[in-house]
C-alpha positions as CSV (number, residue, x, y, z in Angstrom):
1,M,143.3,-189.0,-61.1
2,T,145.6,-186.6,-62.8
3,M,147.1,-183.7,-61.1
4,I,146.7,-180.6,-63.2
5,P,149.7,-178.2,-63.3
6,D,150.0,-176.0,-60.3
7,L,149.4,-172.3,-60.8
8,D,152.3,-170.0,-60.4
9,I,151.1,-166.6,-61.5
10,P,153.5,-163.8,-60.8
11,G,151.9,-160.7,-59.3
12,S,152.0,-157.3,-60.9
13,Q,151.0,-153.8,-59.8
14,S,147.4,-154.7,-60.6
15,T,147.3,-158.5,-60.1
16,P,147.9,-160.7,-57.1
17,I,150.5,-163.4,-56.8
18,I,148.5,-166.7,-57.2
19,R,150.0,-170.0,-56.4
20,S,148.5,-173.4,-56.0
21,D,149.9,-176.6,-54.4
22,W,147.9,-179.6,-55.5
23,A,149.8,-182.0,-53.3
24,A,149.2,-179.8,-50.2
25,G,145.6,-178.9,-51.2
26,R,146.4,-175.2,-50.9
27,L,145.7,-172.1,-53.0
28,T,147.3,-168.7,-52.1
29,M,146.6,-165.3,-53.4
30,Q,148.3,-162.1,-52.2
31,G,148.4,-158.5,-53.4
32,D,146.1,-156.1,-55.2
33,S,143.6,-157.3,-57.7
34,Y,142.3,-154.9,-60.3
35,P,143.4,-156.5,-63.6
36,E,142.2,-155.2,-66.9
37,N,140.5,-158.5,-67.6
38,S,139.7,-160.4,-64.4
39,Y,138.2,-163.3,-66.4
40,D,141.6,-164.0,-68.0
41,L,143.2,-164.1,-64.6
42,F,140.6,-165.9,-62.6
43,D,139.2,-168.4,-65.1
44,Q,142.4,-170.5,-64.7
45,V,142.1,-170.2,-60.9
46,I,138.4,-171.2,-60.9
47,A,139.2,-174.1,-63.2
48,W,142.0,-175.3,-60.9
49,V,139.6,-175.1,-57.9
50,Q,136.9,-177.0,-59.8
51,R,139.3,-179.7,-60.9
52,F,140.7,-180.1,-57.4
53,L,137.3,-180.4,-55.8
54,S,136.1,-182.9,-58.5
55,D,139.2,-185.1,-58.5
56,E,140.3,-185.1,-54.9
57,Q,138.6,-185.9,-51.6
58,R,141.2,-184.1,-49.6
59,P,140.7,-180.7,-47.8
60,L,141.3,-177.6,-49.8
61,A,142.5,-174.4,-48.0
62,L,142.6,-170.9,-49.4
63,E,145.2,-168.6,-47.9
64,L,144.4,-165.0,-48.9
65,S,146.4,-161.8,-48.4
66,L,144.5,-159.6,-50.8
67,V,144.8,-155.9,-50.2
68,Y,142.4,-154.4,-52.8
69,L,139.8,-155.9,-55.1
70,N,138.0,-154.2,-57.9
71,T,134.4,-155.2,-58.7
72,S,135.2,-157.9,-61.2
73,S,137.7,-159.4,-58.9
74,V,135.1,-159.5,-56.1
75,K,132.8,-161.3,-58.5
76,A,135.5,-163.9,-59.3
77,M,136.2,-164.4,-55.6
78,M,132.4,-164.9,-55.0
79,D,132.5,-167.6,-57.7
80,I,135.4,-169.3,-56.0
81,F,133.7,-169.1,-52.6
82,D,130.5,-170.5,-54.1
83,L,132.5,-173.5,-55.3
84,L,133.8,-174.0,-51.8
85,E,130.3,-173.7,-50.3
86,E,129.0,-176.4,-52.7
87,A,131.8,-178.7,-51.8
88,H,131.3,-178.0,-48.1
89,E,127.6,-178.9,-48.4
90,R,128.7,-182.2,-49.9
91,G,130.9,-182.9,-46.9
92,R,134.2,-181.7,-48.2
93,P,136.6,-180.0,-45.8
94,V,137.3,-176.6,-47.2
95,A,138.6,-173.5,-45.4
96,V,139.5,-169.9,-46.1
97,T,142.0,-167.8,-44.1
98,W,142.1,-164.1,-45.0
99,H,145.1,-162.3,-43.7
100,Y,144.7,-158.5,-43.7
101,D,146.7,-155.4,-42.7
102,P,145.0,-154.2,-39.5
103,R,145.5,-150.6,-40.8
104,N,143.2,-151.4,-43.8
105,E,139.8,-151.7,-42.3
106,R,138.1,-151.7,-45.7
107,I,139.6,-155.1,-46.7
108,A,138.6,-156.6,-43.3
109,E,135.0,-155.4,-43.9
110,L,135.0,-156.9,-47.4
111,A,136.3,-160.2,-46.0
112,E,133.5,-160.1,-43.4
113,E,130.9,-159.6,-46.2
114,F,132.3,-162.6,-48.0
115,K,132.3,-164.6,-44.8
116,E,128.6,-163.9,-44.2
117,D,127.7,-166.0,-47.2
118,C,129.9,-169.0,-46.2
119,S,129.1,-171.8,-43.8
120,Y,132.6,-173.4,-43.9
121,P,135.5,-172.2,-41.8
122,F,136.4,-168.7,-42.8
123,A,139.0,-167.0,-40.6
124,I,139.8,-163.3,-40.9
125,T,143.1,-162.6,-39.2
126,P,145.2,-159.5,-38.8
127,A,148.7,-159.8,-40.3
128,K,151.7,-158.8,-38.3
129,V,152.7,-155.3,-39.3
130,N,156.3,-154.1,-39.1
131,A,156.3,-150.8,-37.3
């Protein structure tokens, strides 16, 4: 079993910060996601998730604090959630926690739509907002 390098993708105005922690079994994404080419951005994320799920038997947790997603980012997230669903159906512990700004109802609704297609633990939690 070889660990693949962890992802440490700095965020930009149009791309989320993406970090993985193989040892902890965690993948985090935060920020806006409307890259010019979402496949360039998310292919490496999907590859990391696939590799982790195939090489490890440990739980995998996604911690999301995504604010806005364009259509191609939504498609990439669906692909990631599908991988988690397949792993869950094979008995793997996987979970998603989506933190959202309670002032942004649209992202909470989007997270709810994703959750409807998932049978694994999928928490949608309001983030603390500084007044």
